[in-house]
PAZA-796372 format. One record per residue: residue in one letter; x, y, z of N, C-alpha, C, O in turn. Coordinates in steps of 0.001 Angstrom, whole numbers, padded with zeros to 6 digits, always signed. Layout:
! PAZA-796372
aXYZXYZXYZXYZ;...
END
This chain:
! PAZA-796372
m+000812-001249-000005-000027-000018-000015+000855+001262-000030+001989+001251+000449;r+000337+002286-000555+001088+003562-000672+001090+004193+000710+000105+004123+001445;d+002215+004809+001049+002304+005376+002439+001652+006799+002474+001275+007386+001459;v+001562+007281+003713+000812+008534+003931+001497+009725+003193+000807+010540+002580;e+002848+009823+003252+003451+010922+002605+003226+010958+001081+003090+012027+000487;e+003191+009733+000450+002896+009723-000998+001452+010143-001253+001175+010867-002209;l+000526+009690-000399-000810+010055-000587-000985+011581-000479-001781+012172-001209;g-000229+012216+000446-000299+013641+000630+000056+014464-000544-000323+015634-000598;h+000777+013917-001514+001210+014620-002691+000301+014484-003807+000458+015169-004818;l-000686+013603-003688-001661+013304-004762-002803+014377-004744-003085+015028-003738;s-003367+014484-005826-004581+015377-005899-005743+014709-005143-005711+013501-004912;r-006741+015468-004768-007834+014912-004000-008464+013663-004727-008728+012619-004131;a-008675+013867-006048-009314+012738-006871-008480+011507-006806-008967+010398-006584;d-007099+011744-007024-006234+010509-007036-006126+009915-005636-006020+008698-005487;r-006152+010746-004630-005998+010229-003249-007208+009367-002971-007065+008246-002484;i-008435+009877-003277-009633+009115-003009-009645+007843-003826-010045+006800-003307;a-009215+007877-005112-009237+006704-005974-008336+005651-005391-008627+004455-005417;t-007187+006154-004842-006242+005163-004251-006842+004475-003037-006758+003263-002837;l-007459+005351-002239-008130+004808-000952-009195+003787-001277-009340+002771-000597;r-009981+004093-002393-011030+003122-002747-010406+001873-003283-010916+000787-003007;a-009360+001952-004016-008687+000699-004495-008177-000146-003339-008259-001374-003369;q-007649+000529-002316-007216-000199-001124-008399-000888-000445-008350-002057-000064;m-009472-000088-000315-010633-000714+000423-011094-001955-000392-011381-002991+000207;e-011170-001873-001733-011608-003036-002503-010705-004220-002355-011101-005372-002536;a-009452-003898-002014-008479-005045-001879-008614-005794-000557-008061-006883-000404;l-009331-005230+000381-009506-005843+001711-010276-007101+001567-011331-007169+000935;t-009717-008082+002169-010422-009490+002095-010607-010072+003536-011690-010528+003905;t-009534-010035+004301-009669-010532+005672-008902-009540+006553-008123-008728+006054;p-009142-009619+007912-008445-008805+008850-006921-008849+008728-006236-007840+008897;e-006432-009996+008444-004988-010154+008315-004409-009455+007146-003287-008960+007249;t-005088-009370+006029-004592-008650+004862-004878-007239+004946-004246-006438+004257;a-005840-006857+005789-006184-005426+005785-005109-004518+006410-004836-003437+005888;v-004516-004941+007494-003576-004161+008237-002465-005028+008872-002726-006161+009277;p-001296-004526+008954-000254-005342+009656-000321-005239+011095-000798-004236+011626;a+000174-006312+011824+000095-006342+013242+001162-005378+013846+002209-005125+013250;a+000859-004887+014983+001813-004018+015680+001395-003936+017185+000235-004209+017491;a+002273-003581+018097+001893-003548+019475+000865-002496+019722+000959-001417+019137;p-000121-002742+020559-001250-001851+020705-000874-000602+021438-001568+000408+021319;d+000219-000627+022207+000612+000529+022923+001900+001156+022386+002699+001719+023134;a+002082+001036+021018+003294+001594+020408+003260+003111+020648+002206+003741+020737;e+004495+003662+020747+004618+005120+021005+004117+005925+019851+004384+005567+018704;v+003395+007009+020094+002942+007956+019189+003788+009161+019227+004182+009589+020312;g+004102+009754+018088+004955+010919+018188+004155+012118+018752+003089+011953+019345;e+004707+013311+018545+004010+014425+019121+002568+014556+018587+002322+014519+017382;r+001643+014709+019520+000224+014578+019191-000124+015840+018254+000355+016950+018483;e-000946+015597+017241-001507+016568+016365-002991+016557+016574-003584+015528+016895;y-003612+017759+016381-005093+017837+016591-005801+018391+015407-005266+019229+014681;l-007017+017925+015204-007840+018439+014219-008746+019509+014762-009410+019274+015772;k-008811+020661+014156-009542+021746+014633-010961+021457+014661-011480+020777+013776;v-011677+021985+015722-013114+021791+015903-013780+023154+016135-013077+024152+016296;p-015148+023221+016156-015755+024439+016434-015264+025065+017746-014924+024348+018687;l-015227+026378+017807-014644+027123+018830-015253+026748+020208-014536+026634+021202;e-016530+026568+020237-017185+026201+021491-016846+024986+022111-016997+024813+023320;l-016324+023999+021224-015885+022650+021656-014451+022644+022117-014076+021823+022955;e-013668+023508+021611-012181+023564+021813-011831+023470+023351-010951+022717+023767;k-012552+024252+024124-012152+024290+025585-012431+023000+026315-011935+022809+027425;a-013197+022121+025738-013437+020918+026466-012560+019742+026009-012547+018668+026612;l-011822+020001+024906-010940+018932+024423-009492+019190+024759-008989+020291+024538;p-008785+018148+025314-007333+018379+025593-006626+018692+024257-006858+018043+023237;g-005773+019694+024310-005135+020081+023050-005943+020927+022173-005454+021383+021139;g-007218+021177+022539-008086+022006+021709-008617+021452+020483-009147+022216+019676;g-008534+020180+020243-009049+019564+019057-009185+018069+019147-008864+017486+020182;l-009639+017446+018122-009664+015941+018125-008324+015352+017790-007761+015699+016752;p-007763+014453+018632-006477+013825+018358-006406+013085+017003-007208+012194+016722;r-005420+013484+016175-005217+012704+015063-004495+011411+015250-003760+011249+016225;r-004682+010468+014333-004021+009111+014571-004493+008352+015788-003765+007550+016373;a-005757+008634+016160-006269+007923+017350-007854+007799+017232-008483+008451+016398;v-008406+006984+018057-009851+006762+017988-010417+007404+019248-009892+007174+020337;a-011464+008197+019130-012277+008719+020226-013627+008110+020107-014151+007956+019004;s-014233+007740+021277-015516+007297+021327-016587+008400+021506-016451+009216+022416;m-017588+008449+020717-018511+009488+020690-019880+008999+020805-020225+007950+020262;a-020787+009824+021592-022203+009470+021646-022924+009525+020343-022473+010200+019417;d-024053+008823+020234-024838+008864+019007-025633+010201+018932-026830+010230+019218;c-024967+011267+018554-025560+012509+018531-025387+013098+017141-024427+013841+016935;p-026255+012816+016171-026131+013261+014755-025889+014692+014597-025087+015103+013758;a-026603+015532+015429-026472+017014+015242-025001+017372+015419-024485+018113+014583;l-024288+016906+016437-022952+017211+016674-021974+016622+015645-020977+017254+015295;v-022269+015422+015174-021483+014749+014155-021485+015656+012871-020449+015944+012270;v-022762+016089+012495-022927+016914+011267-022241+018237+011440-021686+018762+010475;e-022253+018793+012610-021601+020076+012814-020047+019949+012718-019364+020884+012300;l-019517+018766+013116-018186+018615+012994-017725+018435+011512-016703+018959+011070;i-018574+017642+010782-018266+017457+009409-018325+018777+008738-017432+019072+007943;s-019271+019575+008979-019453+020921+008293-018222+021760+008624-017651+022382+007729;h-017793+021791+009908-016658+022591+010249-015377+022171+009573-014622+023016+009092;v-015114+020847+009528-013879+020320+008891-013855+020526+007456-012819+020893+006901;t-014996+020299+006782-014996+020464+005338-014971+021913+004896-014416+022272+003857;r-015607+022745+005744-015565+024216+005424-014159+024786+005401-013805+025689+004642;a-013336+024145+006352-011983+024561+006481-011012+023898+005435-009812+024171+005441;g-011551+023048+004568-010766+022411+003537-010427+021048+003744-009788+020433+002890;g-010844+020461+004930-010463+019049+005226-011464+018060+004521-012537+018413+004033;h-010972+016771+004532-011770+015739+003957-012225+014735+004999-011466+014364+005895;v-013515+014283+004871-014203+013548+005845-014758+012258+005229-015083+012253+004042;a-014874+011199+005970-015547+010045+005447-016494+009526+006609-016155+009592+007791;v-017590+009053+006226-018650+008502+007091-018851+007036+006759-019306+006712+005662;v-018529+006158+007665-018567+004717+007340-019685+004084+008126-019735+004216+009349;g-020598+003390+007439-021613+002592+008058-022798+003323+008706-023403+002834+009660;w-023110+004509+008162-024224+005325+008697-025089+005856+007675-025137+007076+007519;p-025821+005032+006916-026616+005530+005842-027780+006402+006217-028334+007103+005370;e-028171+006370+007509-029322+007250+007966-028926+008622+008293-029777+009478+008533;l-027594+008880+008312-027110+010258+008761-027416+011186+007605-027025+010937+006465;s-028112+012244+007914-028376+013245+006891-027382+014302+006869-027093+014901+007905;l-026791+014592+005655-025779+015554+005483-026243+016829+004763-025458+017564+004165;a-027577+017052+004856-028165+018209+004205-027547+019460+004797-027316+020424+004068;q-027284+019479+006026-026707+020749+006717-025336+020965+006215-024903+022115+006142;v-024593+019918+005852-023200+020064+005316-023259+020807+004066-022348+021590+003795;s-024281+020631+003251-024392+021291+001988-024543+022908+002145-024148+023723+001312;e-025145+023189+003286-025440+024619+003549-024189+025340+004277-023794+026467+003976;s-023654+024562+005230-022610+025276+006059-021257+024635+005952-020335+025080+006636;g-021070+023607+005131-019804+023022+004873-019528+022896+003454-019971+023731+002665;d-018782+021847+003051-018497+021586+001666-018716+020038+001347-017825+019202+001492;i-019878+019780+000939-020295+018343+000724-019404+017666-000223-019339+016438-000172;s-018686+018341-001111-017837+017667-002052-016636+017078-001343-015943+016251-001935;k-016371+017431-000194-015200+016901+000561-015617+015849+001542-014853+015536+002456;a-016806+015281+001398-017300+014200+002261-017502+012939+001383-018043+012983+000278;i-017047+011865+001936-017166+010495+001316-018100+009745+002235-017911+009746+003451;v-019067+009128+001690-019988+008318+002446-019980+006814+002014-020228+006492+000852;i-019690+005921+002976-019614+004519+002740-020763+003888+003458-020545+003460+004592;p-021986+003772+002932-023127+003290+003676-022945+001883+004204-023326+001576+005334;d-022352+001019+003367-022187-000434+003736-020735-000768+003483-020259-000882+002354;a-020081-000914+004580-018526-001199+004444-018235-002710+004359-017087-003151+004382;g-019328-003474+004259-019066-004956+004001-018684-005714+005280-019061-005349+006394;v-017928-006768+005061-017613-007597+006142-016524-007131+007047-016335-007707+008118;d-015797-006115+006671-014639-005632+007452-014719-004079+007594-013860-003365+007078;p-015716-003596+008268-015833-002119+008349-014726-001437+009009-014357-000349+008567;w-014145-001977+010046-012997-001373+010712-011803-001332+009728-011026-000377+009767;g-011639-002337+008854-010625-002337+007899-010724-001201+006956-009725-000586+006585;v-012001-000903+006541-012233+000227+005628-011910+001484+006392-011207+002323+005827;t-012323+001694+007550-012030+002831+008335-010493+003139+008454-010016+004262+008285;a-009814+002071+008748-008377+002147+008932-007715+002658+007626-006808+003488+007697;v-008167+002160+006389-007609+002534+005222-007970+004003+004876-007146+004718+004307;l-009169+004440+005209-009577+005810+004936-008755+006812+005846-008474+007946+005459;a-008413+006341+007013-007668+007163+007972-006311+007465+007468-005684+008363+008031;e-005785+006835+006489-004470+007066+005909-004368+008401+005208-003334+009066+005261;g-005439+008786+004554-005369+010042+003719-006329+011098+003954-006219+012143+003314;l-007326+010936+004859-008361+011938+005148-008031+012620+006539-007062+012292+007225;d-008868+013525+006853-008784+014311+008042-009642+013844+009216-009236+013928+010375;l-010853+013345+008884-011866+012876+009892-012523+011714+009377-013020+011751+008251;v-012576+010682+010090-013356+009523+009752-014340+009158+010844-013942+008894+011979;i-015606+009141+010514-016688+008814+011444-016982+007275+011206-017333+006867+010099;h-016821+006452+012288-017076+005008+012143-018388+004753+012965-018425+005002+014170;h-019450+004254+012286-020692+003923+013002-020960+002497+012969-020834+001874+011914;g-021334+001915+014087-021630+000436+014092-022325-000019+015250-022700+000793+016096;a-022539-001275+015372-023202-001915+016552-022374-001646+017719-021158-001496+017598;p-023006-001573+018912-022325-001313+020122-021566-002456+020661-021921-003015+021699;v-020497-002831+019962-019614-004032+020224-018207-003477+020369-017763-002662+019560;t-017538-003905+021364-016091-003585+021504-015168-004612+020802-015248-005816+021046;l-014292-004086+019924-013298-004967+019266-012484-005674+020313-012128-005092+021338;s-012186-006937+020054-011284-007675+020959-009919-007057+020779-009605-006471+019743;p-009087-007210+021853-007682-006658+021701-006912-007193+020468-006203-006436+019803;a-007051-008454+020182-006358-009043+019005-006828-008409+017741-006005-008161+016860;r-008136-008117+017581-008662-007518+016371-008313-006033+016290-008070-005488+015214;a-008297-005388+017480-008098-003949+017486-006670-003604+017204-006393-002520+016692;r-005709-004521+017531-004294-004239+017441-003897-003766+016026-003300-002698+015890;p-004222-004549+014965-003784-004012+013620-004658-002868+013144-004164-002034+012385;v-005888-002770+013522-006640-001595+013170-006049-000335+013764-005869+000654+013053;l-005735-000348+015081-005207+000876+015674-003798+001200+015106-003445+002362+014905;a-003042+000169+014865-001708+000367+014206-001810+001146+012859-001034+002058+012573;k-002747+000754+012115-002896+001483+010760-003458+002867+010955-003125+003786+010207;i-004294+003025+011935-004808+004397+012159-003654+005340+012644-003517+006483+012209;r-002843+004772+013571-001573+005471+013956-000679+005871+012849+000004+006895+012885;g-000702+005061+011897+000215+005354+010774-000380+006284+009733+000287+006643+008762;g-001659+006685+009933-002313+007602+008955-002343+009064+009503-001443+009481+010233;r-003353+009786+009148-003318+011169+009607-004730+011632+010156-004865+012757+010636;a-005764+010746+010073-007117+011190+010455-007387+011117+011993-006758+010336+012707;a-008292+011914+012448-008957+011731+013755-010124+010849+013465-010906+011138+012559;v-010266+009800+014190-011340+008762+014031-012293+008886+015158-011912+008871+016329;l-013559+009011+014797-014643+009041+015840-015429+007810+015675-015918+007505+014587;s-015562+007076+016772-016334+005833+016793-017713+005993+017395-017773+006352+018571;v-018771+005779+016753-020100+006009+017235-020743+004712+017389-020923+004035+016377;g-021131+004256+018588-021676+002937+018799-020672+001877+018961-020512+001323+020049;a-019955+001560+017859-018902+000614+017947-017768+001124+018771-017546+002333+018836;c-017027+000224+019414-016022+000635+020335-014680-000074+020082-014630-001179+019540;v-013596+000604+020495-012261+000006+020577-011762+000014+022023-012179+000899+022771;p-010912-000893+022468-010440-000842+023844-009710+000500+024090-008938+000953+023245;s-009956+001103+025212-009287+002290+025690-009160+003418+024683-008058+003811+024302;p-010315+003935+024256-010281+005106+023254-009580+006298+023992-009583+006425+025217;v-008997+007132+023137-008178+008308+023667-009100+009289+024393-008689+009958+025341;l-010373+009366+023923-011351+010242+024497-012687+009619+024493-012991+008822+023606;t-013512+009945+025450-014978+009607+025411-015808+010885+025444-015734+011681+026380;i-016575+011046+024423-017369+012288+024248-018877+011928+024366-019431+011154+023585;r-019485+012537+025381-020955+012382+025579-021624+013636+025073-021128+014730+025344;a-022696+013537+024371-023370+014689+023867-024892+014457+023799-025384+013381+023462;e-025580+015523+024138-027127+015489+024133-027643+016875+023730-027151+017905+024191;v-028626+016860+022878-029354+018104+022557-030235+018517+023624-031113+017765+024048;v-030028+019749+024105-030697+020213+025316-031777+021346+025002-032696+021612+025777;t-031569+021970+023806-032422+023021+023449-032655+023109+021970-031733+022977+021165;y-033965+023345+021605-034321+023427+020195-034846+024815+020030-035555+025304+020909;r-034530+025485+018928-035072+026736+018639-035787+026801+017185-035390+026099+016255;g-036834+027665+017069-037485+027746+015846-038890+027303+015898-039684+027637+015018;i-039242+026525+016951-040551+025983+017002-041312+026699+018126-040818+026827+019246;g-042537+027165+017794-043291+027814+018831-044845+027584+018662-045370+027641+017550;r-045490+027346+019709-046954+027163+019627-047439+026112+018557-048484+026246+017921;g-046565+025049+018427-046936+023968+017504-046600+024198+016133-046897+023332+015310;t-045974+025333+015745-045567+025538+014363-044127+025916+014315-043469+026060+015346;g-043627+026081+013095-042290+026513+012834-041391+025481+012376-041848+024380+012067;r-040082+025746+012298-039058+024816+011759-037881+024943+012641-037458+026070+012901;i-037322+023904+013118-036056+023877+013827-035013+024580+013123-034668+024148+012023;n-034422+025685+013644-033371+026360+013026-032078+026540+013862-031128+027228+013489;g-032136+025871+015000-030953+025883+015861-031126+024929+017060-032230+024710+017559;v-029987+024379+017490-030076+023529+018729-028850+023822+019505-027830+024226+018948;d-028933+023620+020823-027816+023689+021715-027523+022175+022186-028421+021422+022565;i-026190+021824+022118-025793+020481+022506-024870+020565+023736-023827+021218+023717;a-025297+019886+024786-024399+019735+025950-023394+018690+025733-023759+017566+025386;v-022121+018980+025916-021042+018011+025668-020188+017806+026904-019814+018775+027564;a-019873+016556+027228-018898+016248+028287-017825+015374+027770-018092+014399+027068;v-016616+015698+028097-015432+014977+027493-014652+014391+028607-014294+015073+029568;q-014372+013061+028476-013568+012393+029477-012271+011972+028801-012311+011414+027704;s-011129+012221+029419-009821+011676+028972-009013+011236+030107-009232+011627+031254;k-008084+010430+029792-007263+009701+030871-006510+010897+031660-005927+011827+031103;g-006619+010721+032959-005876+011563+033881-006350+012990+034015-005668+013820+034617;q-007566+013298+033436-008107+014622+033546-009599+014528+033992-010293+013529+033805;r-010032+015708+034620-011360+015777+034959-012324+015926+033784-011913+016439+032744;t-013497+015533+033888-014480+015715+032840-014688+017150+032566-014959+017974+033440;a-014538+017428+031224-014719+018869+030800-016057+018942+030118-016526+017982+029507;h-016708+020193+030246-018006+020393+029685-017987+021585+028744-017146+022475+028864;a-018909+021588+027821-019080+022682+026842-020497+022612+026301-021165+021582+026391;t-020924+023681+025759-022248+023774+024994-021943+024219+023586-021363+025286+023386;v-022339+023385+022559-022201+023700+021223-023433+024122+020584-024431+023422+020758;t-023510+025196+019849-024691+025619+019221-024643+025352+017734-023685+025758+017075;c-025606+024706+017201-025685+024435+015758-026857+025217+015179-027966+025214+015713;g-026567+025887+014062-027647+026756+013431-027714+028050+014070-026678+028593+014454;k-028884+028608+014221-029100+029971+014713-028831+029958+016285-029245+029049+017005;h-028112+031030+016744-027905+031143+018113-029056+031814+018823-029920+032429+018198;r-029055+031687+020157-030139+032210+020972-030032+033752+020928-028943+034318+021012;k-031167+034386+020799-031215+035829+020778-031495+036337+022097-032337+035765+022791;l-030812+037458+022558-031079+038096+023793-032333+038952+023590-032500+039626+022573;e-033196+038897+024592-034454+039608+024470-034557+040603+025615-034234+040257+026752;a-034982+041784+025358-035155+042859+026444-036326+042512+027315-037365+042098+026801;v-036197+042669+028680-037293+042322+029630-037726+043571+030296-038629+043543+031132;
END
């Protein structure tokens, strides 16, 4: 397989074509990724920028690249992250989540920089690991099952060798670098039984090893207006 540096010099179209070819070549977990120690040392941590409201809750101010973070099933926050990353020029993939609506990305992000893999076949983690080589953010959605240490080892090794921040929704890996809980707490735009939702507030709590739980509120869409009393 082509290494990350070589992928980085390719055009977006060639990079995606190469990643798709690698995904098609996946047959078994053994051929998908090489084995490596699960606790191999990672170089100086790099972070993927996130919306300003979320920065203060995340160690380093962003999502750790070359690592997997566990995230709650909160589509509004996921779409906000995708919009933010693609608007800034980054490339995103969504694996195994055909129900996720990306309509908001078309309005506030760049939908052309998003790749959707509705059905990743028999080896969804293998597909995610390949995409992590050349993209900036990969969303992995699956059944709430934790990978065994033996199966997780090669997957995490390949992710560490890539460049993406990986968010796992539902599906789990042993000892994720972060655990992000999120819940919509406020809806705006609906009143007296009519209207259209045009904004939400999301309460976020972030847990990381050796640190206290950090909290933030992320607003998607229209912000709350201050009213005179």
